[in-house]
N, CA and C of each residue as an Amber inpcrd file, in Angstrom:
protein
   498
 -12.1880000 -25.0550000  -2.9330000 -11.8050000 -23.6920000  -3.5420000
 -10.1490000 -23.4130000  -2.9730000 -10.5550000 -22.0180000  -2.5410000
  -8.9940000 -21.2750000  -2.0190000  -9.5550000 -20.5280000  -0.5760000
  -8.3250000 -20.5600000   0.0420000  -7.7410000 -19.7310000   1.5450000
  -8.1630000 -18.4370000   0.9070000  -8.7150000 -17.7970000  -0.1020000
  -8.2800000 -16.1750000   0.0350000  -9.4010000 -15.3600000   0.4060000
  -9.1090000 -14.5570000   1.4480000  -9.7300000 -13.7550000   2.0730000
 -10.4620000 -12.6720000   1.5470000 -11.3370000 -12.0260000   1.7560000
 -11.6320000 -10.5740000   1.1510000 -10.6360000  -9.5400000   1.4220000
 -10.0010000  -9.5690000   2.6860000  -8.9420000  -9.0050000   3.3650000
  -7.4680000  -9.1040000   2.1310000  -7.4180000 -10.3500000   1.8890000
  -6.4400000 -10.7470000   0.5550000  -6.5890000  -9.9670000  -0.1620000
  -7.6950000 -10.3440000  -1.2460000  -8.2960000  -9.2870000  -2.3390000
  -8.2550000  -7.7290000  -2.0340000  -8.6610000  -7.0780000  -1.2380000
  -8.0550000  -5.7400000  -0.7580000  -6.7950000  -5.4530000  -0.7650000
  -6.0350000  -6.2680000  -0.1440000  -4.3650000  -6.1930000  -0.0120000
  -3.8710000  -6.1040000  -1.4520000  -4.4490000  -6.9670000  -2.3510000
  -3.8440000  -6.9360000  -3.7450000  -4.6460000  -5.6780000  -4.7340000
  -5.7310000  -5.5550000  -4.3230000  -5.9560000  -4.3240000  -4.9180000
  -5.2690000  -3.0120000  -4.6140000  -5.0300000  -2.7780000  -3.2880000
  -4.3120000  -1.9130000  -2.8160000  -2.8420000  -1.8090000  -3.5100000
  -2.2890000  -3.0170000  -3.4800000  -1.0570000  -3.1660000  -4.2220000
  -0.9000000  -2.7940000  -5.9000000  -1.8290000  -3.1330000  -6.4920000
  -2.3260000  -3.1370000  -8.0910000  -2.3310000  -1.2060000  -7.9470000
  -3.3940000  -0.6480000  -7.1290000  -3.7250000   1.0780000  -7.2670000
  -2.2110000   1.4290000  -7.0500000  -1.3700000   0.9090000  -6.4250000
  -0.0700000   2.1060000  -5.6540000   0.8670000   1.3490000  -6.8340000
   0.8210000   0.3640000  -7.7080000   1.6910000   0.0090000  -8.6190000
   1.6710000   1.2390000  -9.9560000   2.9640000   0.6260000 -10.7170000
   2.9720000   1.1510000 -11.7190000   2.3120000   0.3900000 -12.9130000
   1.6160000  -1.0410000 -12.7620000   0.9720000  -1.6710000 -13.4950000
  -0.0090000  -1.4510000 -14.3630000  -0.4520000  -1.4940000 -15.6980000
  -1.6960000  -1.0390000 -16.3030000  -2.6610000  -1.9190000 -15.8610000
  -2.5530000  -3.6460000 -15.7390000  -3.1550000  -4.1840000 -15.4450000
  -2.7470000  -5.3630000 -14.9260000  -3.6060000  -6.2820000 -14.1160000
  -3.4020000  -7.4600000 -13.5230000  -4.2660000  -8.6260000 -13.7270000
  -3.7720000 -10.0220000 -13.6390000  -4.7020000 -11.1340000 -14.0080000
  -4.1080000 -11.9930000 -12.8710000  -4.9260000 -12.4690000 -12.0300000
  -4.6660000 -13.3620000 -11.0640000  -5.6510000 -14.3040000 -10.7390000
  -4.8450000 -16.1640000 -11.1020000  -5.6710000 -17.1590000 -10.6920000
  -5.5480000 -17.7950000  -9.8160000  -6.0560000 -18.1420000  -8.7910000
  -5.3210000 -19.3580000  -7.8260000  -6.6660000 -20.1310000  -7.6810000
  -6.5500000 -21.3810000  -7.5600000  -7.2640000 -22.6200000  -7.2620000
  -9.2420000 -22.0600000  -7.6610000  -9.1180000 -21.5800000  -9.0850000
 -10.3100000 -21.4000000  -9.6880000 -11.0640000 -20.3710000  -9.1380000
 -10.2060000 -19.0600000  -8.4340000 -10.4440000 -17.9070000  -8.4940000
  -9.5040000 -17.1170000  -9.6060000 -10.4300000 -16.1510000  -9.9270000
 -10.0300000 -15.2960000 -11.0590000 -10.4530000 -14.0580000 -10.7310000
  -8.8160000 -13.2960000 -10.7830000  -9.3490000 -11.6040000 -10.4350000
  -8.1670000 -11.0950000 -11.6380000  -9.3400000  -9.9290000 -12.5650000
  -8.6300000  -9.1300000 -13.3780000  -9.0300000  -7.7520000 -13.2430000
  -7.9690000  -7.0540000 -12.8150000  -7.8320000  -5.5140000 -12.8250000
  -7.0270000  -4.9640000 -13.7850000  -7.9790000  -3.7260000 -13.9600000
  -7.2140000  -2.5330000 -15.0120000  -7.5410000  -1.3120000 -14.7760000
  -6.2050000  -0.6230000 -15.3570000  -6.7690000   0.7930000 -14.7700000
  -7.2470000   1.5720000 -15.5940000  -7.4310000   0.9710000 -16.6800000
  -8.2380000   1.5890000 -18.0630000  -9.9450000   1.1310000 -17.3310000
 -10.4120000   2.3310000 -17.2050000 -12.0380000   2.5300000 -16.7580000
 -12.8180000   1.8660000 -18.0560000 -12.4270000   2.0230000 -19.3960000
 -13.1720000   1.3470000 -20.4830000 -12.7650000  -0.3660000 -20.9000000
 -11.4010000  -0.9120000 -19.9090000 -11.2690000  -2.1580000 -20.4950000
 -12.1400000  -3.2130000 -19.7320000 -13.1040000  -3.7260000 -20.7450000
 -13.6170000  -5.0050000 -19.9820000 -13.3980000  -6.3390000 -20.8020000
 -12.5960000  -5.5790000 -21.6720000 -12.0060000  -7.0940000 -22.5870000
 -11.4570000  -7.9820000 -21.9700000 -10.5160000  -7.5770000 -20.9290000
  -9.8010000  -8.5240000 -20.1000000 -10.8370000  -9.7170000 -19.3830000
 -11.9490000  -8.7100000 -19.1040000 -12.8180000  -9.4940000 -18.3470000
 -13.3060000 -11.0420000 -19.2260000 -13.5660000 -10.3920000 -20.5180000
 -14.5310000 -11.5470000 -21.3320000 -13.4560000 -12.0640000 -22.0240000
 -12.1520000 -11.7200000 -22.3020000 -11.5420000 -12.5700000 -22.7200000
 -10.5210000 -13.7890000 -21.9830000 -10.9650000 -13.4750000 -20.7520000
 -10.3820000 -14.4000000 -19.4960000 -11.6940000 -15.4430000 -19.1190000
 -12.3330000 -15.0280000 -19.3030000 -13.9530000 -15.9230000 -19.5590000
 -13.7710000 -17.1530000 -20.2020000 -13.8470000 -16.2260000 -21.3790000
 -13.8700000 -16.8970000 -22.5750000 -12.6300000 -18.2350000 -22.7550000
 -11.2440000 -17.7350000 -22.5560000 -10.5570000 -18.5800000 -22.3250000
 -10.5670000 -19.4170000 -21.3900000 -11.1970000 -19.4370000 -20.2710000
 -11.7270000 -20.6120000 -19.0970000 -12.6820000 -21.3310000 -19.5190000
 -13.9580000 -21.2420000 -20.3330000 -14.6260000 -21.8590000 -20.6570000
 -14.2600000 -22.4080000 -21.8440000 -13.5520000 -22.1860000 -22.5390000
 -12.8160000 -22.8140000 -23.7930000 -13.6670000 -23.0160000 -24.9280000
 -13.1600000 -23.4460000 -26.0670000 -13.6300000 -22.8210000 -27.3200000
 -15.1420000 -23.0670000 -27.6370000 -15.8270000 -23.6490000 -26.9370000
 -17.6740000 -23.5320000 -26.9630000 -17.7170000 -22.6360000 -26.3200000
 -17.1420000 -21.5500000 -25.8270000 -17.7450000 -20.5740000 -24.9280000
 -18.8940000 -19.5720000 -25.9860000 -19.3560000 -19.4670000 -25.6470000
 -20.4420000 -18.2210000 -26.0600000 -19.9090000 -16.8020000 -26.1760000
 -20.4320000 -15.6700000 -27.0030000 -19.9730000 -14.3780000 -26.6090000
 -20.3520000 -13.4550000 -25.2600000 -21.3370000 -14.2170000 -24.5900000
 -21.6670000 -13.8040000 -23.1620000 -20.5800000 -13.9200000 -22.2990000
 -19.5410000 -14.9170000 -22.5630000 -19.1790000 -15.7190000 -21.3500000
 -18.6770000 -14.8910000 -20.0370000 -18.2470000 -13.8020000 -20.6610000
 -17.5930000 -12.5800000 -19.4360000 -19.1350000 -12.0770000 -18.6540000
 -20.1100000 -12.2530000 -18.9330000 -21.2790000 -11.7150000 -18.2080000
 -21.3980000 -12.3600000 -17.1060000 -20.7410000 -13.6720000 -17.0280000
 -21.1060000 -14.3990000 -15.4790000 -20.1530000 -13.8450000 -14.4010000
 -19.1830000 -13.3430000 -14.7670000 -18.0290000 -12.4720000 -13.6570000
 -18.6130000 -11.3330000 -13.6720000 -18.5370000 -11.0070000 -12.3910000
 -19.0520000  -9.6610000 -11.0160000 -17.9560000  -8.9520000 -10.8100000
 -17.9540000  -7.5730000 -11.0710000 -17.0540000  -6.8780000 -10.4800000
 -17.0970000  -6.6690000  -9.0480000 -16.1740000  -6.3200000  -8.3850000
 -16.0710000  -6.2610000  -6.9560000 -16.7380000  -4.7270000  -6.7350000
 -17.5790000  -4.3690000  -5.6910000 -17.9920000  -3.5560000  -5.0820000
 -17.4550000  -3.0480000  -3.7180000 -16.6560000  -1.9180000  -4.0960000
 -16.1370000  -1.2070000  -2.5400000 -17.2110000  -0.9300000  -1.9840000
 -17.3750000  -1.3900000  -0.6580000 -18.1650000  -0.4700000   0.4910000
 -17.8940000   0.3200000   0.9910000 -18.6400000   1.1370000   1.6220000
 -17.8780000   2.3230000   2.2520000 -17.7100000   1.3560000   3.5770000
 -16.5500000   1.9400000   4.4290000 -16.0730000   1.5960000   5.5110000
 -16.7270000   2.0840000   7.0200000 -16.6100000   3.6900000   6.3580000
 -17.1310000   4.6700000   7.5840000 -15.8360000   4.8580000   8.4950000
 -14.5700000   4.2740000   8.1000000 -13.5530000   4.7810000   8.9970000
 -13.0750000   5.9160000   8.3960000 -12.4790000   6.6720000   9.2850000
 -11.7570000   8.1870000   8.5200000 -10.4340000   7.3620000   8.5610000
  -9.7590000   8.3820000   7.3020000  -8.5490000   7.9400000   7.5850000
  -7.5840000   8.3940000   8.6670000  -6.4080000   7.5930000   8.6630000
  -5.7170000   8.0400000   9.9040000  -4.9480000   9.0610000   9.9030000
  -4.5310000  10.0690000  10.9090000  -4.1890000  11.4670000  10.8200000
  -2.9870000  11.2450000  10.4270000  -2.1840000  12.0900000   9.7410000
  -0.6850000  12.1590000   9.4070000   0.0910000  12.3590000  10.7490000
   0.9720000  11.5300000  10.9490000   2.1650000  11.4980000  11.6700000
   3.0500000  12.5880000  11.6980000   3.3990000  13.1870000  12.4600000
   4.6070000  14.4340000  12.7630000   5.3290000  13.6360000  13.1850000
   6.7200000  13.5220000  12.4420000   8.0880000  12.9160000  12.9570000
   8.9010000  13.5860000  13.4150000   8.9450000  13.7670000  14.4600000
   9.8260000  14.5780000  15.1520000  11.6780000  14.3460000  14.5860000
  11.7230000  15.9030000  14.4920000  13.0690000  16.5340000  13.7620000
  14.0600000  15.5070000  14.5330000  15.0290000  14.8170000  13.7220000
  16.1450000  13.8270000  14.0570000  15.6930000  12.6670000  14.0370000
  14.4800000  12.2920000  13.9930000  14.2750000  11.0140000  13.3680000
  13.7130000  10.3710000  11.8040000  14.1920000   9.3330000  11.4640000
  13.6470000   9.0610000  10.0710000  12.5100000   7.5980000  10.0320000
  11.5620000   7.7940000   9.2980000  10.3150000   6.9950000   9.4060000
  10.6860000   5.7760000   8.5130000  10.8630000   4.6220000   8.9380000
  10.6180000   3.4750000   7.8850000   9.3290000   3.1160000   7.5550000
   9.2000000   2.9280000   6.1610000   7.8490000   3.1450000   5.8820000
   7.4410000   1.7080000   5.3310000   6.1290000   1.3690000   5.0360000
   5.7650000   0.1070000   4.6040000   5.7180000   0.2170000   2.8220000
   6.2620000  -0.9710000   2.8560000   7.0280000  -0.9590000   0.9870000
   5.4600000  -1.2520000   0.5950000   4.4490000  -1.7960000   1.2130000
   3.3850000  -1.9520000   0.3190000   2.4060000  -2.7070000   1.4030000
   1.0720000  -2.6530000   1.1390000  -0.0660000  -2.8260000   2.2940000
  -0.1320000  -4.3800000   2.2340000  -0.4890000  -4.4050000   3.6470000
  -0.6610000  -6.1130000   3.9240000  -0.5490000  -6.4600000   5.5600000
   0.0060000  -7.3710000   6.3200000  -0.0560000  -7.5940000   7.5640000
   1.3730000  -7.7120000   8.0200000   1.5360000  -6.7310000   9.2800000
   2.8650000  -6.7310000   9.6500000   3.1570000  -7.1930000  10.5460000
   4.0310000  -7.9120000  10.6140000   4.9400000  -8.8630000  11.2490000
   6.2130000  -8.2410000  12.0830000   6.0510000  -8.3980000  13.4690000
   7.3610000  -8.1410000  14.4270000   8.2840000  -9.4110000  14.3510000
   7.9780000 -10.2830000  14.1710000   8.9920000 -11.5730000  14.2540000
   8.9320000 -12.5800000  12.9330000   9.7570000 -13.1690000  13.0660000
   9.4060000 -14.4490000  11.7050000   8.6230000 -15.1670000  11.8420000
   7.8270000 -15.5630000  13.1390000   7.1390000 -16.5480000  13.1810000
   6.1580000 -16.7420000  14.5970000   5.4490000 -16.8420000  14.9420000
   4.4530000 -16.7250000  16.1720000   5.5350000 -17.4370000  17.4380000
   5.5810000 -16.3500000  18.3950000   6.3770000 -17.1830000  19.3610000
   7.8300000 -17.0390000  19.4490000   8.3650000 -16.0990000  18.1850000
   9.6060000 -16.0260000  18.0010000  10.1160000 -14.6570000  18.7540000
  11.3340000 -14.1460000  19.3070000  11.3110000 -12.9410000  19.4660000
  11.4240000 -11.8490000  18.4370000  11.2080000 -10.7060000  18.3660000
  11.0250000  -9.6960000  17.7420000  12.1700000  -9.8630000  16.6770000
  12.4060000  -9.3230000  15.4150000  13.3620000  -8.6540000  14.3980000
  14.3710000  -7.9490000  15.5150000  13.4570000  -6.5990000  15.8600000
  14.0630000  -5.2350000  16.7900000  13.3980000  -4.8570000  18.1810000
  14.1030000  -4.2610000  18.4990000  13.1560000  -3.7030000  19.7230000
  13.8970000  -2.3820000  19.9420000  13.1720000  -1.8750000  21.0900000
  12.6370000  -0.4690000  21.3090000  14.2130000  -0.1300000  21.8050000
  14.8280000   1.0340000  21.3500000  16.2340000   1.1930000  21.8490000
  17.1410000   0.3550000  21.0390000  17.1750000  -0.8370000  20.4140000
  18.2100000  -1.1260000  19.5930000  18.8490000  -0.7890000  18.3620000
  19.9950000  -0.7300000  18.5030000  20.9800000  -0.4350000  17.3060000
  20.8830000  -1.2570000  16.3620000  20.7230000  -0.8690000  15.4950000
  20.3050000  -1.4270000  14.1180000  21.5660000  -0.7810000  12.6270000
  21.5050000  -1.9780000  11.6970000  22.3780000  -1.3950000  10.5750000
  21.4200000  -1.0600000   9.3160000  22.0620000  -0.5040000   8.1600000
  21.2280000  -0.4710000   7.0070000  20.1350000  -1.8710000   6.7180000
  21.2590000  -2.6820000   6.4320000  20.4320000  -4.0580000   6.1160000
  20.2930000  -5.0940000   7.1320000  19.6350000  -4.4520000   8.5510000
  18.8900000  -5.2580000   9.6330000  17.3710000  -5.5840000   9.0160000
  17.0160000  -6.7440000   8.9310000  15.8430000  -7.0120000   8.5530000
  14.7320000  -6.5890000   9.7390000  13.7930000  -5.9850000   9.7480000
  13.0940000  -5.2680000  10.8080000  11.8630000  -5.8820000  11.1670000
  11.0970000  -6.4270000  10.2460000   9.6190000  -6.8970000  10.1070000
   9.4190000  -7.4930000   8.9490000   8.1400000  -8.0240000   8.8500000
   7.1870000  -8.8340000   7.5750000   6.3050000  -8.1140000   7.4510000
   6.0230000  -8.0790000   6.0040000   4.4030000  -7.5560000   5.7420000
   4.2650000  -8.9460000   4.7210000   3.0030000  -9.4220000   4.9390000
   2.5970000 -10.4280000   4.5340000   1.0220000 -10.1090000   3.6550000
   1.0880000 -10.3310000   2.1470000  -0.2200000 -10.2090000   1.5890000
  -0.1530000 -11.6630000   0.8560000  -1.4520000 -12.2900000   0.8390000
  -1.9290000 -13.4380000   0.1910000  -0.7560000 -14.3890000   0.5760000
  -0.6710000 -14.8160000   1.5400000   0.8490000 -15.6740000   1.8720000
   1.9330000 -15.4300000   1.1300000   2.3240000 -14.2350000   0.6260000
   3.6000000 -13.8640000   0.0640000   4.3910000 -12.8800000   1.2390000
   5.5340000 -13.1610000   1.7550000   5.6910000 -12.4630000   2.5750000
   7.3450000 -11.8140000   2.3260000   6.7830000 -10.6420000   2.5050000
   8.4040000  -9.4300000   2.1090000   8.7630000  -9.0880000   3.4240000
  10.3680000  -9.4000000   3.8920000  11.0280000  -9.0390000   4.4610000
  11.3380000  -7.2940000   4.2920000  11.3970000  -6.6580000   5.4810000
  11.4760000  -5.2700000   5.3880000  12.9340000  -4.8770000   5.7320000
  13.7110000  -4.2880000   5.2760000  15.3290000  -3.9790000   5.6130000
  15.3070000  -2.8150000   6.2000000  15.8960000  -2.2420000   7.0770000
  15.9380000  -0.6320000   7.9610000  16.2470000   0.2500000   6.8130000
  17.2390000   0.0650000   5.7160000  17.8160000   0.9790000   5.0240000
  18.4020000   2.1270000   5.1720000  18.9870000   2.2040000   6.6330000
  19.0150000   3.3140000   7.5090000  20.2590000   2.5870000   8.8770000
  21.0920000   2.9510000   9.1100000  21.9250000   2.5310000  10.2440000
  21.7040000   3.6480000  11.5540000  20.9710000   3.0170000  12.4260000
  20.7170000   3.7890000  13.6960000  20.1990000   3.4580000  14.9710000
  19.3770000   3.9000000  15.7970000  18.6870000   3.0970000  16.8750000
  16.9230000   3.1030000  16.7650000  16.5090000   2.5910000  17.1750000
  15.1350000   2.0720000  16.9670000  14.6390000   2.8510000  18.1040000
  13.5140000   4.1800000  17.9750000  13.1450000   5.1150000  19.0580000
  11.6440000   4.9320000  18.7650000  10.8870000   4.5290000  18.0450000
   9.1510000   4.1910000  18.1060000   8.8360000   3.1260000  16.9950000
   8.4980000   2.4130000  17.6480000   7.5980000   1.0350000  16.8460000
   6.6150000   1.7800000  16.9200000   5.7500000   1.8190000  15.6120000
   4.6070000   2.2660000  15.3920000   3.2530000   1.2950000  14.9150000
   3.5560000   0.3680000  14.3890000   2.7180000  -0.4610000  14.3260000
   2.8170000  -1.7700000  14.6990000   1.5280000  -2.0580000  15.5870000
   1.0460000  -3.4610000  16.7070000   1.4870000  -4.5770000  15.7510000
   1.8360000  -6.0690000  16.3780000   1.7520000  -6.7700000  15.6150000
   0.6540000  -7.4270000  15.0940000   0.3770000  -7.9530000  13.8210000
  -0.5200000  -8.7420000  13.1750000  -1.4830000  -7.5670000  12.6920000
  -1.0130000  -6.4840000  12.8180000  -1.8280000  -5.3630000  12.1190000
  -1.9230000  -5.0550000  10.5420000  -2.9230000  -4.3160000   9.9420000
  -2.8350000  -4.4040000   8.5800000  -2.0780000  -3.1580000   8.5310000
  -1.2570000  -3.1760000   7.7970000  -0.6820000  -1.6890000   7.4430000
  -0.8330000  -1.1380000   6.0540000  -1.1610000   0.1030000   5.5370000
  -1.5360000   0.8200000   4.3080000   0.1300000   0.4260000   3.5670000
   0.3930000   1.0480000   2.3710000   1.6100000   1.2800000   1.7230000
   2.0900000   2.8510000   2.2820000   3.4040000   2.9150000   2.5470000
   3.9590000   4.2610000   2.8220000   3.8020000   4.6280000   4.3860000
   2.8340000   3.6210000   4.7280000   2.4940000   4.0840000   6.4620000
   3.6900000   3.8560000   7.2070000   4.1330000   4.7690000   8.1010000
   5.3160000   4.7890000   8.9900000   5.1340000   3.4070000   9.7730000
   6.3260000   2.7380000   9.9990000   6.3870000   1.7050000  10.7690000
   7.3510000   1.8710000  12.0830000   8.2810000   2.1850000  11.9750000
   9.3090000   2.5610000  12.6930000   9.8800000   3.8420000  12.6620000
  10.5480000   4.5110000  13.9150000  11.1600000   5.8430000  13.9620000
  12.3700000   5.4950000  14.5690000  13.2190000   5.7570000  13.4800000
  15.0330000   5.8840000  13.8250000  15.8900000   6.6750000  13.8850000
  16.5160000   6.8050000  15.0650000  17.5000000   8.2170000  15.2290000
  18.7650000   7.7190000  14.4130000  18.8720000   8.1590000  13.3060000
  19.8750000   7.5940000  12.6490000  21.3400000   8.1890000  13.3390000
  22.5330000   6.6570000  12.6800000  23.7080000   7.0100000  13.3500000
  24.5160000   8.0380000  12.9240000  25.3420000   8.1820000  13.9270000
  26.4680000   9.4000000  13.1760000  26.4300000  10.7470000  13.6860000
């Protein structure tokens, strides 16, 4: 089968929810995932299952596909962060796993107190083996690092607080 974990699927669903896409179909090593923002859209599931089964598929081919059920986690949402005056938050561009360094054992991209440029790569966020480099987008000095290495972060979650240069 595949190495896709439930956390990978949750991350993909989170990205889809925050996107402007109407639907998404992903096929990886026999795993097929179809997402739609239209609550009445079941055609994608049935059509995808029929395509996968081939021309001999019966009309109920989609009935074998189960929709994921979201279990309540019992976790309270993270409290809002008060950003001190004079600091700017660099936020996660998507949901995923936050990494401070390019590979295990390597030094972090940036350190507390370090001066950075707008194009400085400051971290990676990984979703389903896709690594997205995050650039500062602002020149300044790193004043706080808000996420822990290997922590799951949410879309738009503050990762760093920067004191702008100038």
